mmCIF file of the C-alpha atoms, coordinates in Angstrom:
data_MODEL
# 
_entry.id   MODEL 
# 
loop_
_atom_site.group_PDB 
_atom_site.id 
_atom_site.type_symbol 
_atom_site.label_atom_id 
_atom_site.label_alt_id 
_atom_site.label_comp_id 
_atom_site.label_asym_id 
_atom_site.label_entity_id 
_atom_site.label_seq_id 
_atom_site.pdbx_PDB_ins_code 
_atom_site.Cartn_x 
_atom_site.Cartn_y 
_atom_site.Cartn_z 
_atom_site.occupancy 
_atom_site.B_iso_or_equiv 
_atom_site.pdbx_formal_charge 
_atom_site.auth_seq_id 
_atom_site.auth_comp_id 
_atom_site.auth_asym_id 
_atom_site.auth_atom_id 
_atom_site.pdbx_PDB_model_num 
ATOM 1   C CA . MET A 1 1   ? 52.494  -9.161  -4.518 1.00 0.00 ? 1   MET A CA 1 
ATOM 2   C CA . ALA A 1 2   ? 52.462  -7.209  -1.001 1.00 0.00 ? 2   ALA A CA 1 
ATOM 3   C CA . ASP A 1 3   ? 54.036  -4.305  -3.166 1.00 0.00 ? 3   ASP A CA 1 
ATOM 4   C CA . ARG A 1 4   ? 51.059  -4.205  -5.561 1.00 0.00 ? 4   ARG A CA 1 
ATOM 5   C CA . ASP A 1 5   ? 48.128  -4.518  -3.018 1.00 0.00 ? 5   ASP A CA 1 
ATOM 6   C CA . GLY A 1 6   ? 49.404  -1.235  -0.998 1.00 0.00 ? 6   GLY A CA 1 
ATOM 7   C CA . ASN A 1 7   ? 50.349  0.328   -4.150 1.00 0.00 ? 7   ASN A CA 1 
ATOM 8   C CA . GLY A 1 8   ? 46.546  -0.248  -5.321 1.00 0.00 ? 8   GLY A CA 1 
ATOM 9   C CA . PHE A 1 9   ? 45.476  1.093   -2.046 1.00 0.00 ? 9   PHE A CA 1 
ATOM 10  C CA . LEU A 1 10  ? 47.435  4.066   -1.835 1.00 0.00 ? 10  LEU A CA 1 
ATOM 11  C CA . TRP A 1 11  ? 46.387  5.277   -5.261 1.00 0.00 ? 11  TRP A CA 1 
ATOM 12  C CA . PHE A 1 12  ? 43.413  4.694   -4.033 1.00 0.00 ? 12  PHE A CA 1 
ATOM 13  C CA . LEU A 1 13  ? 43.313  6.855   -1.430 1.00 0.00 ? 13  LEU A CA 1 
ATOM 14  C CA . ALA A 1 14  ? 45.110  9.364   -3.837 1.00 0.00 ? 14  ALA A CA 1 
ATOM 15  C CA . GLY A 1 15  ? 41.806  8.947   -6.300 1.00 0.00 ? 15  GLY A CA 1 
ATOM 16  C CA . LEU A 1 16  ? 39.794  9.012   -3.687 1.00 0.00 ? 16  LEU A CA 1 
ATOM 17  C CA . GLY A 1 17  ? 41.328  12.781  -2.034 1.00 0.00 ? 17  GLY A CA 1 
ATOM 18  C CA . VAL A 1 18  ? 41.488  14.397  -5.493 1.00 0.00 ? 18  VAL A CA 1 
ATOM 19  C CA . GLY A 1 19  ? 37.462  13.481  -6.181 1.00 0.00 ? 19  GLY A CA 1 
ATOM 20  C CA . ALA A 1 20  ? 36.884  15.231  -2.959 1.00 0.00 ? 20  ALA A CA 1 
ATOM 21  C CA . VAL A 1 21  ? 38.881  17.949  -3.731 1.00 0.00 ? 21  VAL A CA 1 
ATOM 22  C CA . VAL A 1 22  ? 37.011  18.452  -7.075 1.00 0.00 ? 22  VAL A CA 1 
ATOM 23  C CA . GLY A 1 23  ? 33.622  17.903  -6.090 1.00 0.00 ? 23  GLY A CA 1 
ATOM 24  C CA . VAL A 1 24  ? 33.858  20.903  -3.115 1.00 0.00 ? 24  VAL A CA 1 
ATOM 25  C CA . LEU A 1 25  ? 35.825  23.410  -5.644 1.00 0.00 ? 25  LEU A CA 1 
ATOM 26  C CA . TYR A 1 26  ? 33.214  22.441  -8.559 1.00 0.00 ? 26  TYR A CA 1 
ATOM 27  C CA . ALA A 1 27  ? 30.217  22.535  -6.022 1.00 0.00 ? 27  ALA A CA 1 
ATOM 28  C CA . PRO A 1 28  ? 26.903  24.649  -7.440 1.00 0.00 ? 28  PRO A CA 1 
ATOM 29  C CA . LYS A 1 29  ? 26.121  25.664  -3.840 1.00 0.00 ? 29  LYS A CA 1 
ATOM 30  C CA . SER A 1 30  ? 27.561  26.119  -0.431 1.00 0.00 ? 30  SER A CA 1 
ATOM 31  C CA . GLY A 1 31  ? 27.059  23.696  2.233  1.00 0.00 ? 31  GLY A CA 1 
ATOM 32  C CA . ASP A 1 32  ? 24.368  25.750  4.294  1.00 0.00 ? 32  ASP A CA 1 
ATOM 33  C CA . GLU A 1 33  ? 22.470  26.716  0.676  1.00 0.00 ? 33  GLU A CA 1 
ATOM 34  C CA . MET A 1 34  ? 23.052  22.737  0.091  1.00 0.00 ? 34  MET A CA 1 
ATOM 35  C CA . ARG A 1 35  ? 21.449  21.501  3.677  1.00 0.00 ? 35  ARG A CA 1 
ATOM 36  C CA . ASN A 1 36  ? 18.569  24.025  3.084  1.00 0.00 ? 36  ASN A CA 1 
ATOM 37  C CA . VAL A 1 37  ? 17.872  22.343  -0.593 1.00 0.00 ? 37  VAL A CA 1 
ATOM 38  C CA . ILE A 1 38  ? 18.122  18.909  1.173  1.00 0.00 ? 38  ILE A CA 1 
ATOM 39  C CA . ARG A 1 39  ? 15.867  19.451  3.804  1.00 0.00 ? 39  ARG A CA 1 
ATOM 40  C CA . SER A 1 40  ? 13.113  21.411  1.803  1.00 0.00 ? 40  SER A CA 1 
ATOM 41  C CA . LYS A 1 41  ? 13.437  18.465  -0.282 1.00 0.00 ? 41  LYS A CA 1 
ATOM 42  C CA . ALA A 1 42  ? 12.849  16.071  2.363  1.00 0.00 ? 42  ALA A CA 1 
ATOM 43  C CA . GLN A 1 43  ? 10.040  17.779  3.949  1.00 0.00 ? 43  GLN A CA 1 
ATOM 44  C CA . GLU A 1 44  ? 8.267   17.543  0.503  1.00 0.00 ? 44  GLU A CA 1 
ATOM 45  C CA . GLY A 1 45  ? 8.826   14.279  0.113  1.00 0.00 ? 45  GLY A CA 1 
ATOM 46  C CA . SER A 1 46  ? 7.663   13.995  3.475  1.00 0.00 ? 46  SER A CA 1 
ATOM 47  C CA . GLU A 1 47  ? 4.529   15.732  2.658  1.00 0.00 ? 47  GLU A CA 1 
ATOM 48  C CA . ARG A 1 48  ? 3.816   13.827  -0.421 1.00 0.00 ? 48  ARG A CA 1 
ATOM 49  C CA . ALA A 1 49  ? 4.270   10.793  1.446  1.00 0.00 ? 49  ALA A CA 1 
ATOM 50  C CA . ARG A 1 50  ? 0.977   11.772  3.994  1.00 0.00 ? 50  ARG A CA 1 
ATOM 51  C CA . GLN A 1 51  ? -0.840  12.927  0.970  1.00 0.00 ? 51  GLN A CA 1 
ATOM 52  C CA . SER A 1 52  ? -0.616  9.593   -0.139 1.00 0.00 ? 52  SER A CA 1 
ATOM 53  C CA . ALA A 1 53  ? -1.163  7.591   2.917  1.00 0.00 ? 53  ALA A CA 1 
ATOM 54  C CA . ARG A 1 54  ? -4.289  9.772   3.838  1.00 0.00 ? 54  ARG A CA 1 
ATOM 55  C CA . ARG A 1 55  ? -5.755  9.014   0.364  1.00 0.00 ? 55  ARG A CA 1 
ATOM 56  C CA . ALA A 1 56  ? -4.777  5.446   0.547  1.00 0.00 ? 56  ALA A CA 1 
ATOM 57  C CA . ARG A 1 57  ? -7.051  5.127   3.781  1.00 0.00 ? 57  ARG A CA 1 
ATOM 58  C CA . GLU A 1 58  ? -10.071 6.905   2.233  1.00 0.00 ? 58  GLU A CA 1 
ATOM 59  C CA . GLN A 1 59  ? -10.154 4.539   -0.811 1.00 0.00 ? 59  GLN A CA 1 
ATOM 60  C CA . ALA A 1 60  ? -9.463  1.704   2.072  1.00 0.00 ? 60  ALA A CA 1 
ATOM 61  C CA . GLY A 1 61  ? -12.756 3.262   3.859  1.00 0.00 ? 61  GLY A CA 1 
ATOM 62  C CA . GLU A 1 62  ? -14.988 3.001   0.740  1.00 0.00 ? 62  GLU A CA 1 
ATOM 63  C CA . TRP A 1 63  ? -13.852 -0.418  -0.175 1.00 0.00 ? 63  TRP A CA 1 
ATOM 64  C CA . VAL A 1 64  ? -15.058 -1.003  3.398  1.00 0.00 ? 64  VAL A CA 1 
ATOM 65  C CA . ASP A 1 65  ? -18.164 0.432   3.074  1.00 0.00 ? 65  ASP A CA 1 
ATOM 66  C CA . ARG A 1 66  ? -18.983 -1.161  -0.256 1.00 0.00 ? 66  ARG A CA 1 
ATOM 67  C CA . GLY A 1 67  ? -17.964 -4.524  0.844  1.00 0.00 ? 67  GLY A CA 1 
ATOM 68  C CA . ASN A 1 68  ? -20.247 -4.067  3.878  1.00 0.00 ? 68  ASN A CA 1 
ATOM 69  C CA . ASP A 1 69  ? -23.184 -2.965  1.482  1.00 0.00 ? 69  ASP A CA 1 
ATOM 70  C CA . VAL A 1 70  ? -22.761 -5.736  -0.479 1.00 0.00 ? 70  VAL A CA 1 
ATOM 71  C CA . LEU A 1 71  ? -22.697 -8.542  2.118  1.00 0.00 ? 71  LEU A CA 1 
ATOM 72  C CA . ASN A 1 72  ? -25.787 -6.983  3.749  1.00 0.00 ? 72  ASN A CA 1 
ATOM 73  C CA . GLN A 1 73  ? -27.861 -7.188  0.369  1.00 0.00 ? 73  GLN A CA 1 
ATOM 74  C CA . GLN A 1 74  ? -26.596 -10.714 0.385  1.00 0.00 ? 74  GLN A CA 1 
ATOM 75  C CA . LYS A 1 75  ? -27.944 -11.514 4.072  1.00 0.00 ? 75  LYS A CA 1 
ATOM 76  C CA . GLU A 1 76  ? -31.220 -10.277 3.131  1.00 0.00 ? 76  GLU A CA 1 
ATOM 77  C CA . ARG A 1 77  ? -31.305 -11.912 -0.178 1.00 0.00 ? 77  ARG A CA 1 
ATOM 78  C CA . PHE A 1 78  ? -30.098 -15.674 1.721  1.00 0.00 ? 78  PHE A CA 1 
ATOM 79  C CA . ARG A 1 79  ? -33.294 -14.290 4.192  1.00 0.00 ? 79  ARG A CA 1 
ATOM 80  C CA . SER A 1 80  ? -35.507 -13.884 2.301  1.00 0.00 ? 80  SER A CA 1 
ATOM 81  C CA . ALA A 1 81  ? -35.073 -16.459 -0.079 1.00 0.00 ? 81  ALA A CA 1 
ATOM 82  C CA . TYR A 1 82  ? -34.961 -18.938 3.393  1.00 0.00 ? 82  TYR A CA 1 
ATOM 83  C CA . GLU A 1 83  ? -38.186 -17.813 4.640  1.00 0.00 ? 83  GLU A CA 1 
ATOM 84  C CA . ALA A 1 84  ? -39.996 -17.748 1.303  1.00 0.00 ? 84  ALA A CA 1 
ATOM 85  C CA . GLY A 1 85  ? -38.703 -21.630 1.284  1.00 0.00 ? 85  GLY A CA 1 
ATOM 86  C CA . ARG A 1 86  ? -39.692 -21.959 4.612  1.00 0.00 ? 86  ARG A CA 1 
ATOM 87  C CA . GLN A 1 87  ? -43.485 -20.356 4.153  1.00 0.00 ? 87  GLN A CA 1 
ATOM 88  C CA . ALA A 1 88  ? -43.684 -22.943 0.765  1.00 0.00 ? 88  ALA A CA 1 
ATOM 89  C CA . TYR A 1 89  ? -42.827 -26.081 2.740  1.00 0.00 ? 89  TYR A CA 1 
ATOM 90  C CA . ASN A 1 90  ? -45.291 -24.786 5.818  1.00 0.00 ? 90  ASN A CA 1 
ATOM 91  C CA . GLU A 1 91  ? -48.186 -23.732 3.316  1.00 0.00 ? 91  GLU A CA 1 
ATOM 92  C CA . THR A 1 92  ? -46.944 -27.350 1.548  1.00 0.00 ? 92  THR A CA 1 
ATOM 93  C CA . THR A 1 93  ? -47.371 -29.648 5.109  1.00 0.00 ? 93  THR A CA 1 
ATOM 94  C CA . ALA A 1 94  ? -50.300 -27.667 6.251  1.00 0.00 ? 94  ALA A CA 1 
ATOM 95  C CA . ALA A 1 95  ? -52.516 -28.451 3.312  1.00 0.00 ? 95  ALA A CA 1 
ATOM 96  C CA . GLY A 1 96  ? -51.863 -31.930 3.961  1.00 0.00 ? 96  GLY A CA 1 
ATOM 97  C CA . THR A 1 97  ? -49.219 -33.197 0.761  1.00 0.00 ? 97  THR A CA 1 
ATOM 98  C CA . GLU A 1 98  ? -45.984 -34.544 1.049  1.00 0.00 ? 98  GLU A CA 1 
ATOM 99  C CA . PRO A 1 99  ? -43.740 -32.093 -0.755 1.00 0.00 ? 99  PRO A CA 1 
ATOM 100 C CA . GLN A 1 100 ? -42.475 -34.385 -3.954 1.00 0.00 ? 100 GLN A CA 1 
ATOM 101 C CA . LYS A 1 101 ? -38.626 -35.048 -3.070 1.00 0.00 ? 101 LYS A CA 1 
ATOM 102 C CA . ASN A 1 102 ? -36.312 -35.048 -6.493 1.00 0.00 ? 102 ASN A CA 1 
ATOM 103 C CA . LEU A 1 103 ? -34.323 -38.116 -6.924 1.00 0.00 ? 103 LEU A CA 1 
# 
């Protein structure tokens, strides 16, 4: 059993070595060229990520502004409704009649 496990590991190492040799022999570009390609792709990805983050910030800012506008409109509606109710109550109580209560 121990021979079989040791044999399998040796075959694994042999396959790893053969794969590395074949990869080096059939590589489409030299190491320097490949590093330059990888570097340029990484820079492109980084730039794309920055642009996406910038767009997300702008869109979030627009949503916040829109939300603040809606909130201010609702506050104003509530304030005007409150003032109208208060004025109606004051007019009713000033006339000497009690407001009718809905039961």
